[in-house]
C-alpha positions as CSV (number, residue, x, y, z in Angstrom):
1,M,111.7,154.0,82.7
2,N,108.9,152.8,80.1
3,I,106.8,149.5,81.0
4,S,106.4,147.4,78.4
5,E,103.0,145.5,77.9
6,H,104.8,142.2,78.9
7,D,106.1,143.7,81.9
8,L,102.8,145.0,83.0
9,S,101.2,141.6,82.6
10,Q,104.0,140.2,84.7
11,I,103.4,142.8,87.3
12,I,99.6,141.8,87.6
13,E,100.2,138.1,87.5
14,S,102.4,138.4,90.5
15,S,100.2,140.9,92.3
16,Q,99.1,139.9,95.9
17,A,95.8,141.6,95.1
18,E,93.1,140.1,93.2
19,F,92.7,141.6,89.4
20,L,89.7,140.9,87.5
21,I,88.2,142.1,84.2
22,I,84.3,141.9,83.7
23,D,82.5,142.1,80.4
24,I,79.6,144.7,81.1
25,A,77.4,143.1,78.3
26,T,77.7,139.7,79.6
27,F,78.6,140.3,83.1
28,R,81.2,137.7,83.0
29,F,84.9,137.3,83.8
30,V,87.1,137.9,80.8
31,Y,90.4,138.0,82.7
32,A,91.6,136.6,86.1
33,N,95.2,136.7,87.5
34,A,96.8,134.2,89.7
35,M,95.9,135.7,93.0
36,A,92.1,135.7,92.0
37,C,92.1,132.3,91.0
38,A,94.3,131.2,94.1
39,N,92.2,133.1,96.5
40,L,88.7,132.0,94.7
41,E,90.0,128.4,94.6
42,Y,89.1,128.4,90.8
43,T,91.2,127.6,87.8
44,E,91.4,130.5,85.2
45,E,89.2,128.5,82.7
46,E,86.5,127.9,85.5
47,L,86.5,131.6,86.6
48,L,86.0,132.7,82.8
49,R,82.8,130.9,82.8
50,L,81.6,132.6,85.9
51,G,80.8,136.4,86.9
52,P,80.2,138.4,89.9
53,P,77.2,136.6,91.0
54,D,78.8,133.3,91.1
55,I,81.2,134.3,93.7
56,S,79.0,136.4,95.7
57,G,78.7,135.4,99.4
58,G,75.3,137.1,99.6
59,K,74.0,139.2,96.6
60,N,72.3,138.0,93.5
61,R,72.7,139.5,89.9
62,E,70.1,142.1,90.2
63,Q,71.4,143.4,93.7
64,I,75.1,143.6,92.3
65,L,73.9,145.4,89.3
66,A,71.8,147.8,91.4
67,S,74.9,148.6,93.7
68,I,77.0,149.7,90.8
69,K,74.4,151.3,88.5
70,P,76.0,154.7,88.3
71,L,79.3,153.2,87.1
72,L,77.6,150.9,84.5
73,E,75.5,153.7,83.1
74,G,78.8,155.8,82.8
75,D,77.7,158.6,85.3
76,I,80.9,157.9,87.3
77,N,84.1,156.4,86.2
78,K,85.3,154.7,89.4
79,H,83.6,153.1,92.3
80,S,84.6,151.3,95.5
81,V,82.3,148.5,97.3
82,Y,82.9,146.0,100.1
83,A,81.8,142.8,99.3
84,I,81.7,139.3,100.9
85,H,83.2,136.8,98.4
86,K,82.5,132.8,98.2
87,R,85.2,130.5,97.3
88,K,84.8,127.3,95.2
89,S,84.9,125.3,98.7
90,G,82.1,127.4,100.0
91,S,83.9,129.3,102.7
92,T,83.7,133.2,102.4
93,Y,86.0,136.2,102.9
94,H,85.6,140.0,102.9
95,G,86.8,141.9,99.9
96,E,87.5,145.6,99.2
97,V,86.5,146.0,95.8
98,H,88.0,149.0,93.7
99,L,86.2,149.0,90.1
100,Q,86.7,151.1,87.0
101,R,85.2,151.3,83.5
102,T,87.4,150.4,80.7
103,V,87.6,148.9,77.3
104,F,88.9,145.2,76.7
105,N,88.9,143.4,73.4
106,D,87.1,146.5,72.0
107,R,84.2,146.1,74.4
108,P,83.0,147.8,77.3
109,A,84.4,146.4,80.7
110,L,85.0,146.8,84.4
111,V,88.4,146.4,85.9
112,A,88.1,144.9,89.5
113,F,91.0,145.4,92.1
114,V,90.2,143.2,94.9
115,L,91.9,143.4,98.5
116,D,91.3,140.8,100.8
117,V,90.2,142.6,104.3
118,S,89.1,139.5,106.0
119,Q,91.7,140.2,109.1
120,Q,90.6,143.9,109.2
121,Q,87.0,142.9,109.2
122,T,87.6,140.6,112.2
123,T,89.4,143.4,113.8
124,L,86.4,145.6,113.2
125,L,84.2,143.1,114.7
126,Q,86.1,142.8,117.8
127,L,86.3,146.7,117.9
128,N,82.4,146.8,117.5
129,S,82.1,144.6,120.5
130,V,84.6,147.0,122.8
131,I,82.4,149.9,121.6
132,K,79.2,148.3,122.5
133,G,80.6,147.1,126.0
134,A,81.7,151.0,126.4
135,A,78.5,152.0,125.5
136,L,79.7,154.3,123.0
137,G,77.8,155.6,119.7
138,Y,79.5,154.4,116.7
139,W,79.2,155.7,113.1
140,D,80.5,154.4,109.9
141,W,80.5,156.9,107.0
142,N,80.8,155.9,103.2
143,Y,82.2,159.1,101.8
144,Q,81.8,158.1,98.1
145,T,78.0,157.1,98.5
146,G,77.1,159.4,101.4
147,G,75.9,156.2,103.2
148,F,76.0,156.8,107.0
149,D,75.4,154.0,109.3
150,V,75.1,154.1,113.1
151,N,74.6,151.7,116.1
152,D,71.8,151.7,118.5
153,R,73.8,153.8,121.2
154,F,74.4,156.6,118.6
155,L,70.3,156.7,118.2
156,E,69.9,156.3,122.0
157,I,72.3,159.4,122.5
158,I,70.2,161.9,120.4
159,G,66.9,159.9,121.3
160,E,65.9,158.3,117.9
161,S,64.6,154.8,117.2
162,R,66.0,152.5,114.9
163,S,62.9,153.0,112.6
164,N,63.9,156.5,112.3
165,A,67.8,155.5,111.6
166,G,67.6,156.3,107.9
167,T,66.3,159.9,108.6
168,V,69.2,160.3,111.0
169,S,71.9,158.8,108.4
170,S,70.7,161.3,105.7
171,A,70.4,164.4,107.8
172,W,73.0,164.0,110.7
173,L,74.7,167.2,109.9
174,G,71.7,168.9,109.9
175,K,71.1,167.8,113.8
176,I,74.5,169.7,114.8
177,Y,74.2,172.9,116.7
178,P,74.4,175.8,114.2
179,A,77.4,177.5,115.8
180,D,79.2,174.2,115.9
181,V,78.7,173.3,112.1
182,E,81.7,175.2,110.4
183,L,84.0,173.7,113.0
184,C,82.5,170.2,112.5
185,R,83.3,170.8,108.8
186,Q,86.7,172.1,109.0
187,V,87.7,169.3,111.5
188,I,86.4,166.6,109.1
189,Q,88.1,168.3,106.0
190,D,91.4,168.3,108.0
191,C,91.0,164.6,108.8
192,I,90.2,163.8,105.1
193,N,92.9,165.9,103.6
194,L,95.9,165.8,106.3
195,D,94.8,162.2,107.4
196,K,94.4,163.6,110.9
197,P,92.4,161.7,113.4
198,Y,90.1,164.0,115.5
199,V,88.3,164.4,118.9
200,F,86.6,167.7,119.5
201,E,83.3,168.5,121.3
202,F,80.2,169.8,119.7
203,R,76.3,169.8,120.3
204,M,73.4,167.7,118.7
205,L,69.8,168.0,118.8
206,H,68.0,165.5,120.7
207,C,64.7,164.6,119.4
208,D,62.9,166.0,122.6
209,D,64.3,169.5,121.3
210,H,67.1,170.0,123.8
211,W,70.9,169.9,122.7
212,V,73.1,167.2,123.8
213,W,76.9,167.8,124.4
214,I,78.8,165.3,122.6
215,R,82.6,164.2,122.4
216,G,83.3,162.9,118.9
217,S,86.0,161.3,117.4
218,G,86.7,159.8,113.8
219,A,89.5,158.7,111.3
220,V,89.7,157.8,107.7
221,V,89.7,154.1,107.7
222,A,89.9,153.1,103.9
223,R,91.4,155.1,101.0
224,D,91.5,154.4,97.3
225,P,94.7,152.6,96.7
226,L,95.7,154.6,93.5
227,T,94.3,158.3,94.2
228,K,94.4,158.0,98.0
229,A,91.2,159.7,98.0
230,A,89.1,158.9,101.4
231,L,86.6,156.3,100.7
232,R,85.5,155.5,104.4
233,L,85.5,157.4,107.8
234,C,84.5,155.7,111.1
235,G,84.2,157.1,114.7
236,T,82.5,157.4,117.9
237,I,80.6,159.8,120.0
238,T,80.1,159.9,123.7
239,D,77.4,161.8,125.7
240,I,79.3,164.6,128.0
241,S,76.1,166.3,128.8
242,R,76.4,165.8,132.4
243,Q,80.1,166.7,132.6
244,K,79.4,169.9,130.8
245,Q,76.7,170.9,133.4
246,N,78.9,170.0,136.3
247,E,81.7,172.3,134.5
248,L,78.9,175.0,134.2
249,E,77.9,174.7,137.9
250,R,81.5,174.5,139.1
251,E,82.1,177.8,136.8
252,Q,79.0,179.4,138.3
253,F,79.9,178.5,142.0
254,F,83.5,179.9,141.7
255,T,82.1,183.2,140.2
256,F,80.0,183.4,143.3
257,F,82.7,182.1,145.4
258,Q,85.0,185.0,144.3
259,L,82.4,187.8,144.2
260,S,80.6,187.2,147.4
261,K,80.9,190.0,150.1
262,D,80.6,187.2,152.9
263,M,83.2,184.9,153.9
264,M,83.6,181.6,152.0
265,V,86.0,179.0,152.7
266,I,86.8,175.4,151.3
267,A,88.4,173.2,153.8
268,D,89.6,169.8,153.7
269,P,88.6,167.1,156.4
270,N,91.9,167.5,158.0
271,G,91.0,170.7,159.4
272,C,92.8,173.0,156.7
273,F,91.7,175.8,154.5
274,R,92.3,175.0,150.8
275,K,90.9,177.8,149.3
276,V,89.5,181.2,150.8
277,N,87.6,184.0,148.8
278,P,88.6,187.8,148.8
279,A,86.0,188.7,151.4
280,T,87.6,186.3,153.8
281,I,90.9,187.8,153.3
282,E,89.8,191.4,153.8
283,I,87.7,190.7,156.9
284,L,90.3,188.5,158.7
285,G,93.3,190.3,157.5
286,Y,95.5,187.4,156.6
287,T,96.8,186.5,153.3
288,E,95.7,183.4,151.6
289,E,99.0,182.0,151.9
290,E,98.9,182.5,155.7
291,L,95.3,181.1,156.0
292,T,96.3,178.0,154.3
293,T,98.9,177.2,156.7
294,I,96.4,177.6,159.9
295,P,94.3,174.9,161.0
296,Y,90.6,176.4,160.9
297,M,89.9,175.4,164.3
298,N,92.3,178.0,165.4
299,F,89.6,180.5,164.6
300,I,86.9,178.7,166.4
301,H,86.0,179.8,169.7
302,P,87.2,177.2,172.3
303,E,83.5,176.7,173.7
304,D,82.6,175.6,170.1
305,R,85.4,173.7,169.0
306,E,84.0,170.4,170.2
307,P,80.6,170.4,168.6
308,T,82.0,171.8,165.4
309,A,84.5,168.8,165.2
310,H,81.4,166.5,165.8
311,E,79.6,168.0,163.2
312,T,82.3,168.1,160.8
313,H,83.0,164.4,161.1
314,N,79.2,163.6,160.5
315,Q,79.3,165.8,157.4
316,V,82.4,163.8,156.0
317,Q,80.6,160.7,156.9
318,S,77.5,161.4,155.5
319,G,78.5,163.4,152.2
320,Y,76.0,166.5,153.0
321,S,75.4,169.3,155.5
322,C,73.0,169.0,158.4
323,P,71.2,172.1,159.8
324,G,73.6,172.0,163.0
325,M,76.8,172.4,160.8
326,R,75.1,175.2,158.8
327,R,74.5,177.0,162.1
328,L,77.9,176.3,163.4
329,M,79.7,177.3,160.2
330,K,77.7,180.6,160.2
331,G,79.0,181.0,163.9
332,I,82.5,180.5,162.4
333,A,82.0,183.8,160.6
334,W,81.2,185.3,163.9
335,F,84.1,183.7,166.0
336,M,86.8,184.3,163.3
337,A,88.3,187.1,164.7
338,P,90.1,189.8,162.5
339,R,94.0,189.9,163.0
340,A,94.1,193.4,164.0
341,T,91.1,193.8,166.3
342,S,90.8,190.8,168.5
343,P,92.3,191.0,172.0
344,S,91.7,187.3,172.8
345,I,93.3,186.1,169.6
346,N,96.2,184.9,171.5
347,T,94.2,182.5,173.8
348,W,92.6,180.6,170.7
C-alpha cells in the first residue's frame, strides 16, 4: 500500500508524539505538529518563532549545540538525547528526543521525534531511592555515546572516590578480571541482541589491588523507536565477596571432612548425627544411614554422658566450642565403640 504525502501529513499531525523540524542555520523550528504545540502550550505560530533553547529546561544554545555537534557536522546521521523541556507556563517534563538530519525546503534541517517520558522518569527516581536504600551499586550506560554514570555505592564497592568517577566511567571494562571479560561481553551482547535481562557473577579490581566478587544485573531500558537499536542500558552491582569467601571455606572444610583419617561428625542440638565422614563409618562399622538414626549419646560412655550433655548445651547457647567440650568430643572418639569389637555395646 502506497502512502501519499497527504496521508503522511495526517499521520504526523495525529501522532501522540511530538514532531518538530529544526532549521540548522537559524536553529529555529520550521514545523511543529499538533502534539508538540499541545505539550509545549504554544500555538504553531508561536513555536515557529522559537528554537530548542527557548523550550529547554536547563541548557542554553551553546550547550545544546555542543551535545549534538557530531550530528550538526555530519559525522553521524542520527542521534538521541534526553532533555528537560519547558512549557509556556513554566512547567517542565522529561523528553526522549530522537534526531535525524534531513532537508526541508531545500535547507539542511533536523527532524526531532520527541516522546514524553515524565512518568518513566518518575518511576526511575523512585527506583533510585529503592536502590539507595538497598545499598546497591547502580550504573547507567548511554550505549550510543559511551557515557557511563554510576552512583556512590558503585564507587564504594571498588574503593573509588567521586572525584575519580570519570576515570571509572571511561575504563570500567578494564577493571573486570581478565578471565571474566569475554563472559561479560557475551552477556551484554545477548542482553542487547536478544533483549534478555541478565544476572551473572564476575570480579572487579578494587583500588587496593584486590579482586571484588560482584553479582551484576542489567537490561536495555531504551531503544530507537524506528531501528530498535539499543540506546541505553541500566543495572546494579552487589558485593558478594563475603559470600564467595564463605563458599570457599565450606568447600575447603568439606574436602577436609571427607578426606580426614580421623572420625568427624556433624550433629544437631537434638543429639542426632546429621553427617559423618568416611573415617567414622569405617571405624565404627555402621552405615551412614544407621548412624543418622542413632542418638550420638548412645555412643558415649555412661559416666561421660551428663558432662557431655552439659557442655553441648553450653556450646549451643554460646555459639562456640569451649576447651572442656573439645576434650569431651575427643573422648567421644575413644568411647565410640566399633560395632563388631565392643563386648559392652549392649549396655550403652
